[in-house]
C-alpha positions in Angstrom: 3.3 35.6 -41.8 5.5 33.4 -44.1 6.4 29.9 -43.3 9.7 30.7 -41.8 8.4 33.1 -39.5 5.7 31.0 -38.6 8.0 28.0 -37.8 10.4 29.8 -35.9 7.4 31.4 -33.9 6.3 28.2 -33.2 10.1 26.6 -32.4 10.4 29.7 -30.0 6.9 28.6 -28.5 7.5 25.2 -27.8 11.1 26.2 -26.4 9.9 28.7 -23.9 6.9 26.5 -22.8 9.2 23.5 -22.6 11.4 25.6 -20.2 8.5 26.7 -18.4 7.1 23.4 -18.4 10.5 21.6 -17.6 11.1 24.2 -14.3 7.1 23.7 -13.2 8.1 19.8 -13.8 11.0 20.1 -11.6 9.5 22.1 -9.1 6.8 20.0 -8.9 9.2 16.8 -8.5 11.5 18.6 -5.8 8.5 19.9 -3.9 7.2 16.2 -3.9 10.8 15.1 -2.9 10.8 17.7 0.0 7.2 16.6 1.2 8.1 13.0 1.3 11.3 13.6 3.4 9.0 15.6 5.6 6.6 12.9 5.9 9.7 10.0 6.3 10.8 12.2 9.0 7.3 11.0 10.6 8.9 7.5 11.3 12.1 9.3 13.2 9.9 11.6 15.4 7.8 8.1 16.4 10.8 6.6 16.5 12.1 8.9 19.3 8.9 9.1 20.9 9.3 5.5 21.1 12.8 5.3 22.4 11.8 8.1 25.1 9.0 5.4 26.4 11.3 2.7 26.1 14.1 4.3 28.3 11.8 5.3 31.1 10.1 1.7 31.1 13.4 0.2 31.3 14.5 2.7 34.2 11.9 2.5 36.6 11.0 -1.2 35.7 14.4 -1.2 37.6 13.4 0.8 39.8 10.8 -0.8 40.9 12.1 -4.1 41.3 14.4 -2.9 43.5 11.8 -1.4 45.7 9.6 -4.8 45.7 13.1 -6.6 46.3 14.2 -4.4 49.0 14.1 -5.9 52.6 10.9 -6.3 54.3 8.5 -4.9 51.6 7.1 -8.3 50.2 6.6 -9.5 54.1 4.3 -6.1 54.6 2.6 -6.8 51.4 2.0 -10.3 52.4 0.6 -9.0 56.1 -1.5 -5.9 54.5 0.9 -3.8 56.8 0.5 -0.4 55.3 2.1 1.5 58.1 5.5 -0.8 58.1 5.3 -0.6 54.3 5.0 3.1 54.0 8.0 3.0 56.4 10.0 1.2 54.2 9.3 2.8 51.2 9.4 6.6 52.2 13.2 7.2 51.8 13.5 5.3 48.5 10.4 7.1 47.2 12.3 10.9 48.2 15.2 9.7 46.6 13.3 8.7 43.2 11.5 12.0 43.4 14.1 13.9 43.7 15.6 12.3 40.3 12.6 13.2 38.4 9.8 15.6 39.7 7.4 14.0 37.1 6.7 11.3 38.9 3.4 11.2 40.2 2.9 8.2 42.4 4.1 4.9 43.9 0.9 2.2 44.8 0.8 -1.2 46.4 -2.1 -3.0 45.6 -3.2 -6.4 47.2 -4.2 -9.6 45.5 -7.8 -8.3 44.6 -6.2 -5.0 43.4 -7.5 -3.2 46.0 -5.1 0.0 47.0 -2.9 -0.7 50.2 -0.7 2.0 49.9 0.0 5.1 47.9 2.3 7.6 48.1 2.4 11.0 45.9 4.1 13.8 44.4 1.5 16.0 46.0 -0.2 14.3 49.2 -3.0 16.9 50.0 -4.2 16.6 46.6 -7.3 14.4 46.1 -7.1 11.8 43.6 -9.5 9.1 42.6 -7.7 5.8 42.5 -9.8 3.0 40.9 -9.7 -0.3 42.6 -10.3 -1.9 38.8 -7.5 -0.3 36.8 -7.3 -2.4 33.6 -3.8 -2.4 34.0 -3.9 -3.3 37.6 -6.2 -6.2 36.9 -4.3 -7.9 34.3 -1.0 -7.9 36.3 -3.5 -9.4 39.0 -4.5 -12.2 36.1 -1.7 -12.9 34.1 1.2 -12.2 37.1 2.9 -10.3 34.4 4.4 -6.8 34.3 2.4 -4.5 32.0 3.0 -0.6 31.4 1.2 2.0 29.4 -1.2 5.2 29.5 -4.1 5.8 32.0 -5.9 8.9 32.9 -6.7 9.9 36.1 -8.5 12.9 37.6 -7.2 16.0 35.3 -3.8 14.0 34.3 -3.0 11.7 31.7 -0.4 9.2 33.6 2.1 6.7 32.1 2.1 3.5 34.6 4.7 0.9 35.3 2.5 -2.3 37.0 4.7 -5.0 38.4 3.4 -8.2 40.0 4.8 -9.1 43.4 5.9 -12.8 44.1 7.1 -14.5 46.8 8.1 -18.3 46.5 5.4 -18.6 43.5 2.7 -16.7 45.5 1.2 -13.6 44.3 1.3 -10.9 47.1 -0.3 -8.2 45.0 1.4 -5.1 42.6 3.1 -2.4 42.5 3.0 0.6 40.3 5.4 3.9 39.4 3.2 6.8 37.7 5.0 9.5 35.4 3.2 12.6 34.1 2.6 12.4 30.6 4.2 15.8 30.3 7.8 14.5 31.0 7.7 12.8 27.7 7.6 15.9 26.1 10.2 17.2 27.9 12.4 14.5 27.2 11.6 14.8 23.3 12.9 18.4 23.7 16.0 17.5 25.6 16.9 14.6 23.8 15.7 15.3 20.3 15.1 18.7 20.0 11.7 18.0 19.3 9.0 20.8 20.1 5.6 19.5 20.9 2.5 19.9 22.3 -0.2 17.4 23.7 -3.8 17.4 23.2 -6.0 15.5 25.0 -10.3 15.0 25.0 -12.7 17.4 26.5 -14.2 14.4 28.2 -10.7 13.2 29.6 -9.6 16.4 31.4 -10.4 20.0 31.8 -11.2 22.4 29.3 -7.9 24.2 28.0 -8.2 27.6 26.1 -6.0 26.3 23.2 -8.7 23.7 21.7 -8.6 22.1 18.3 -11.9 20.3 17.6 -12.8 18.3 20.7 -9.2 18.6 21.9 -7.5 20.8 24.1 -3.8 21.2 24.7 -2.6 20.2 28.2 1.4 20.8 27.7 3.4 21.8 25.6 7.1 22.5 25.0 6.9 25.0 21.9 9.4 27.7 22.0 6.9 29.8 20.3 3.3 29.3 22.1 1.7 30.9 18.7 2.3 28.1 16.4 -0.9 26.2 17.2 -3.1 29.2 16.0 -2.0 28.4 12.7 -4.0 25.2 12.8 -7.5 25.1 11.0 -10.2 25.1 13.6 -11.2 21.9 11.6 -7.8 20.3 11.8 -8.4 16.5 12.0 -4.9 15.6 13.5 -3.8 14.1 10.5 -0.5 12.1 10.4 1.2 15.0 8.9 0.5 18.6 7.3 1.9 21.9 7.1 1.6 25.5 7.6 2.9 28.9 6.8 3.4 31.8 9.6 2.3 35.1 9.0 6.7 35.5 9.2 6.9 33.4 6.4 8.4 30.4 8.3 7.2 26.9 7.1 6.0 24.5 9.7 5.6 20.8 9.6 3.3 19.2 12.2 2.9 15.8 13.4 0.6 13.8 14.7 1.2 10.9 17.2 -1.9 9.0 18.7 -1.2 8.4 22.3 -2.8 4.9 23.3 -4.2 4.1 26.3 -3.5 0.7 27.8 -6.9 -0.6 26.5 -5.8 0.7 23.0 -8.1 3.6 23.0 -7.1 7.3 21.7 -5.9 9.1 24.9 -4.7 11.9 23.4 -3.0 13.2 20.2 0.8 14.5 20.3 1.6 17.2 17.9 5.4 17.5 16.9 6.2 20.9 15.2 9.5 21.0 12.8 10.7 24.1 11.0 11.1 23.8 7.5 11.8 27.1 6.6 15.4 26.6 5.1 14.6 23.6 3.3 11.7 25.3 1.4 13.6 29.0 1.2 16.6 26.2 -0.8 14.5 24.8 -2.9 12.9 28.5 -4.0 16.7 29.0 -4.8 17.4 26.1 -6.8 14.1 26.2 -9.1 15.1 30.0 -9.5 18.6 29.5 -10.8 17.0 26.5 -12.8 14.3 28.6 -14.6 17.0 31.3 -15.4 19.3 28.8 -16.9 16.7 27.4 -19.1 15.4 30.4 -20.2 18.7 31.9 -21.0 19.3 28.4 -22.9 16.1 28.6 -24.7 17.2 32.3 -25.8 20.7 30.7 -27.1 19.0 28.0 -28.7 16.8 30.5 -30.8 19.8 32.3 -32.1 21.2 29.1 -33.5 17.5 28.1 -34.8 17.1 31.5 -36.4 20.5 31.0 -38.6 19.7 27.7 -39.3 15.9 28.5 -40.4 17.2 31.4 -42.7 19.7 28.5 -44.3 17.1 25.9 -45.1 13.6 27.7 -45.0 13.5 28.0 -48.9 14.7 24.1 -49.6 11.7 23.1 -46.9 8.9 25.8 -48.8 9.8 23.9 -52.0 9.6 20.2 -50.5 6.6 21.2 -48.1 3.6 21.0 -50.7 4.8 17.0 -52.0 5.8 16.0 -48.4 1.9 17.2 -47.4 0.4 15.4 -50.4 2.4 11.9 -49.2 1.8 12.5 -45.4 -2.1 12.8 -45.9 -2.0 9.8 -47.9 -0.6 7.6 -45.2 -2.3 9.5 -42.6 -5.7 7.8 -44.1 -4.4 4.7 -44.7 -1.9 3.7 -42.0 -2.8 3.2 -38.3 0.4 5.2 -37.1 1.3 7.1 -33.6 4.0 8.9 -32.4 4.8 8.7 -28.8 7.4 10.7 -26.5 10.2 9.0 -24.6 7.3 8.7 -21.8 5.3 7.1 -24.2 2.7 9.6 -24.5 0.7 10.1 -27.8 1.9 12.9 -29.5 0.6 12.2 -32.9 -2.1 10.0 -34.4 -3.1 9.3 -38.0 -6.6 9.8 -39.4 -6.5 6.0 -39.9 -5.4 5.7 -35.6 -8.7 8.1 -35.0 -10.9 6.1 -37.0 -10.4 2.4 -35.5 -10.3 3.9 -32.1 -13.5 6.4 -32.7 -11.4 8.7 -30.5 -10.8 12.6 -31.2 -7.4 13.5 -31.8 -7.4 16.5 -29.4 -8.9 13.8 -26.7 -5.8 11.4 -27.6 -2.9 13.4 -27.5 -1.0 13.7 -23.9 -2.5 10.3 -23.3 -0.5 7.2 -22.2 -0.4 4.9 -25.3 -1.3 2.0 -22.5 -4.7 4.1 -22.2 -5.9 2.3 -25.1 -5.2 -1.5 -23.5 -8.5 -3.2 -22.6 -9.5 -3.2 -19.3 -8.8 -7.1 -18.4 -5.4 -7.0 -20.4 -2.5 -8.0 -18.0 0.9 -6.1 -16.8 3.0 -8.8 -18.5 2.5 -7.4 -22.0 3.2 -3.6 -21.4 6.1 -4.4 -19.1 7.6 -6.1 -22.0 6.9 -3.2 -24.4 8.6 -1.0 -21.8 11.7 -3.2 -21.3 12.2 -3.1 -25.1 11.8 0.7 -25.6 14.1 1.2 -22.4 17.0 -0.4 -24.2 16.2 1.3 -27.4 14.8 -1.6 -29.1 12.3 -2.4 -31.5 9.0 -4.1 -29.8 6.5 -6.3 -31.7 3.3 -7.9 -30.4 -0.3 -8.4 -30.2 -2.2 -6.3 -28.4 -6.3 -5.9 -27.1 -7.3 -2.4 -27.0 -10.5 -0.4 -26.6 -12.5 1.7 -28.8 -14.3 5.2 -27.5 -17.6 2.9 -26.9 -16.0 0.3 -25.3 -15.7 -2.2 -28.2 -12.6 -4.0 -28.2 -10.3 -4.7 -31.3 -6.7 -6.7 -31.9 -4.0 -5.2 -33.3 -0.7 -6.3 -34.7 2.1 -3.6 -33.2 5.5 -2.7 -34.2 7.1 0.3 -32.2 10.4 1.7 -33.4 12.7 3.9 -31.4 13.1 7.9 -33.0 16.7 8.9 -33.1 17.3 12.9 -33.8 21.4 13.0 -34.3 22.0 9.8 -32.3 19.9 11.1 -29.6 16.7 9.0 -28.7 13.4 11.6 -28.6 10.8 9.6 -29.4 8.8 6.2 -31.0 7.0 5.6 -33.9 4.2 3.0 -33.7 2.8 1.2 -36.7 -0.5 -1.4 -36.1 -2.3 -3.4 -38.1 -5.9 -4.3 -37.5 -5.9 -8.2 -36.8 -9.5 -8.4 -34.8 -10.8 -11.3 -37.3 -7.9 -13.2 -37.1 -8.1 -13.0 -33.0 -11.8 -13.8 -32.6 -11.4 -16.7 -34.8 -8.3 -18.2 -32.9 -10.4 -17.2 -29.6 -13.3 -19.1 -30.9 -11.0 -22.2 -31.1 -9.6 -22.1 -27.5 -12.7 -21.0 -25.5 -15.5 -22.9 -24.3 -18.7 -21.4 -25.3 -20.6 -21.6 -22.1 -17.7 -20.7 -19.6 -15.5 -18.6 -21.5 -12.7 -20.3 -20.1 -10.3 -22.0 -22.1 -11.2 -25.1 -23.3 -9.3 -28.8 -23.4 -7.8 -28.2 -26.8 -6.0 -24.7 -25.1 -5.4 -27.0 -22.2 -3.3 -29.5 -24.0 -1.4 -27.0 -25.9 -0.7 -24.6 -23.1 0.1 -27.2 -19.8 3.2 -28.9 -21.5 4.7 -25.2 -22.6 4.3 -24.1 -19.2 5.8 -27.1 -17.8 8.9 -26.4 -20.3 8.5 -22.7 -19.2 9.2 -23.7 -15.6 12.1 -26.1 -16.3 13.7 -23.3 -18.1 13.1 -20.6 -15.9 13.0 -22.4 -12.1 10.4 -22.2 -9.7 7.2 -24.1 -8.7 4.4 -25.0 -11.0 1.1 -26.0 -9.5 -1.7 -27.9 -11.5 -5.4 -27.7 -9.7 -7.4 -30.0 -10.9 -11.2 -30.2 -9.7 -15.0 -30.9 -10.2 -18.1 -30.0 -8.6 -19.4 -32.2 -6.2 -22.7 -34.3 -6.7 -23.2 -32.4 -9.6 -25.2 -34.9 -11.4 -27.6 -34.5 -8.8 -27.6 -31.0 -9.2 -28.6 -31.1 -12.5 -31.4 -33.6 -11.8 -32.9 -31.6 -8.7 -32.6 -28.2 -10.2 -32.5 -28.8 -14.3 -29.6 -28.1 -16.5 -30.4 -24.2 -17.2 -29.9 -23.8 -13.3 -26.4 -26.1 -13.8 -25.3 -23.9 -16.7 -25.7 -20.5 -14.5 -23.7 -22.4 -11.8 -21.0 -23.6 -14.1 -20.9 -20.0 -15.3 -20.9 -18.7 -11.6 -17.6 -21.1 -10.7 -16.1 -19.6 -14.0 -16.5 -16.1 -12.6 -14.7 -17.3 -9.6 -11.8 -18.6 -11.4 -11.8 -15.3 -13.4 -12.0 -13.4 -10.2 -9.3 -15.2 -8.5 -6.1 -15.3 -11.1 -4.7 -11.5 -11.9 -1.7 -13.0 -13.3 -0.9 -13.3 -17.0 0.7 -16.6 -16.9 -2.2 -18.1 -14.9 -4.3 -20.0 -16.8 -8.0 -21.4 -16.2 -10.0 -24.2 -18.2 -12.8 -26.0 -18.6 -11.9 -29.6 -19.1 -15.6 -30.8 -19.7 -18.7 -31.5 -17.9 -17.9 -30.2 -14.3 -14.4 -30.8 -14.6 -11.9 -27.6 -14.2 -7.8 -27.1 -14.2 -5.9 -24.1 -13.4 -2.1 -23.9 -14.1 -0.1 -21.2 -11.9 3.0 -20.7 -10.8 3.4 -20.1 -7.1 6.2 -19.6 -4.6 6.2 -23.0 -2.6 3.5 -26.1 -2.0 2.1 -24.2 0.6 1.1 -21.1 -1.4 -0.1 -23.2 -3.3 -2.0 -24.5 -1.2 -3.5 -21.7 0.5 -4.4 -20.7 -3.0 -6.8 -23.7 -4.0 -8.2 -23.1 -0.5 -9.3 -19.9 -1.4 -11.0 -21.0 -4.6 -12.5 -23.4 -2.7 -13.9 -21.2 -0.3 -15.0 -18.5 -3.0 -17.0 -21.2 -4.7 -18.7 -22.3 -1.8 -19.5 -18.3 -0.9 -21.6 -18.1 -4.0 -23.8 -20.3 -1.8 -25.8 -21.8 -4.9 -28.2 -23.8 -2.8 -27.8 -27.8 -3.6 -30.1 -29.3 -0.9 -28.5 -32.9 -1.9 -24.8 -31.9 -1.2 -24.7 -33.2 2.2 -24.4 -31.1 5.0 -23.5 -28.2 3.5 -26.4 -27.3 1.3 -24.6 -25.4 -0.8 -22.8 -26.0 -4.3 -19.0 -27.3 -3.3 -16.1 -28.8 -5.2 -13.3 -31.2 -4.4 -10.0 -30.4 -5.4 -6.5 -32.1 -6.2 -3.1 -30.1 -6.5 -0.2 -31.1 -7.6 2.9 -28.7 -6.9 6.4 -29.6 -8.2 9.6 -27.7 -8.5 11.4 -27.5 -11.6 13.8 -30.1 -11.1 10.8 -32.7 -10.2 8.8 -31.7 -13.3 8.2 -34.7 -15.5 5.4 -34.7 -18.2 2.3 -33.5 -18.3 -0.1 -36.5 -18.6 2.0 -37.8 -15.4 1.3 -34.6 -13.5 -2.5 -34.9 -15.0 -2.3 -38.1 -13.1 -1.2 -37.6 -10.0 -3.6 -34.4 -9.5 -6.4 -36.6 -10.5 -5.4 -39.4 -7.6 -5.5 -36.6 -5.3 -9.1 -35.3 -6.8 -10.2 -39.3 -5.9 -9.1 -38.7 -2.3 -10.5 -35.7 -2.1 -14.0 -37.4 -3.4 -13.6 -40.1 -0.7 -12.7 -38.1 2.2 -15.8 -36.5 2.1 -15.6 -34.0 -0.6 -15.2 -30.0 -0.5 -11.6 -30.4 0.1 -8.1 -29.6 -1.1 -5.7 -32.8 -1.0 -2.4 -32.5 -2.1 1.5 -33.5 -1.3 1.1 -31.4 2.0 -2.1 -32.6 3.0 
């Protein structure tokens, strides 16, 4: 096959594959959006359920207060006069029953939580009533109204319990109970949400429609067979979907119905039909696919015409270009990125320095090569420059296939084709030896934290940066308590180990690229970091103090603690209050002196 035909076949394959990939990607993204929309719908359903609960709680709160305050009710309750109380509230009970047939009962309790009077929807049916109901007991204790779900014999009940007070004397409590089925009915009537309530086997009678350990008690489903499509091992996930045998797409939302004591009383499953949305998605993707493949065919026609015109020139130059490319490929560390910064090509020199195979690297994000401890700041700066079609230059720490680190100077340039951005070209230079020498000059040999020399360089720059950009800058100075005694007691080798462990705590605590930790000498350390307020800076210092103490390094001569601790001086200043590094260091040192004087193992700052 000629070069022309090979090239045309390749272009055709790429374009067709790209059309298929784009179609699949769009389908994937649109499907994700649809799923996200369906999941977001969960908050609307939960909000609707909570509104129904709130609406009924407010309504029956007013009714129960009206009953309590009606003439003679408080006096009868105070006397424990059951018959009089019954006569007083029977009429109101009949009115309430006519308003809502799901109203189960109205009860009055004495101050010791024992039941005085009960009127029910079905007076001939026997129900167990506990005198030790948690809700009634809480009202007795707190003299404050409560509401929530509780389970009674074979019925899940929503209760509203109010204290009855007269001249600041607690007379007892009054309770209204609603059948849980009522809330399903309200969800359907007010919000057109179909639902089913499942309860535990140990709570209520077993029902034929079961899901694991739960049984269906109530439902407002228009199509009762919806639940048969749920798997037998369905675990009541917050959101799931299924497709019926008729091709309908149904979303299922689970709401855990909590008992008053916060235990899960039941599972409320709400069913929403997403069939139309799913069909609309299929229609859009079909149109997109047809459009893309049609456009691909048109593009291929133009490509073929252009190839016929230029292929002879390309074939003549191919051999010389191949030789030139091979020379660059073997000696220059280069890579090509797509618009999403995925590696689409790398040179042999690139493969040699990284140790990876080309087939493995292609398609990976360029950031994949970053060393694990590299902060996001450098890559965010790179992405920002590329977003605005600008060149990016910087020094990056990267990892070889065997985990060994290497440093490169990176130059990334946008690549255009007829003024359209199509990707990025990357040229790198190996600067590992240079960076190792620099690192040795600014790093403490024992703890591998930055040393005082680097502190003297970084601290003034951080002050100037904060003055320019605004915000708070914090300087934390601390040393280890009674560390000379520690060395005298356990030896300098143990002391070195303790310093290394403290350094590890600092490294694990500082995650941002613009926060720095230093070993200034001996057992003295410093941290320079930015914070949103003095209070946040203080909390962060306390976190470091507690983490050092949590190391539980034994130090018998360190007072009551018996473990290694540290004392801290913290100074946090707004950009307009910043002076110079010597003044800030002096003020932090004074706070450190106070921390030592006040008993050690503490943080002293301007706010404490």
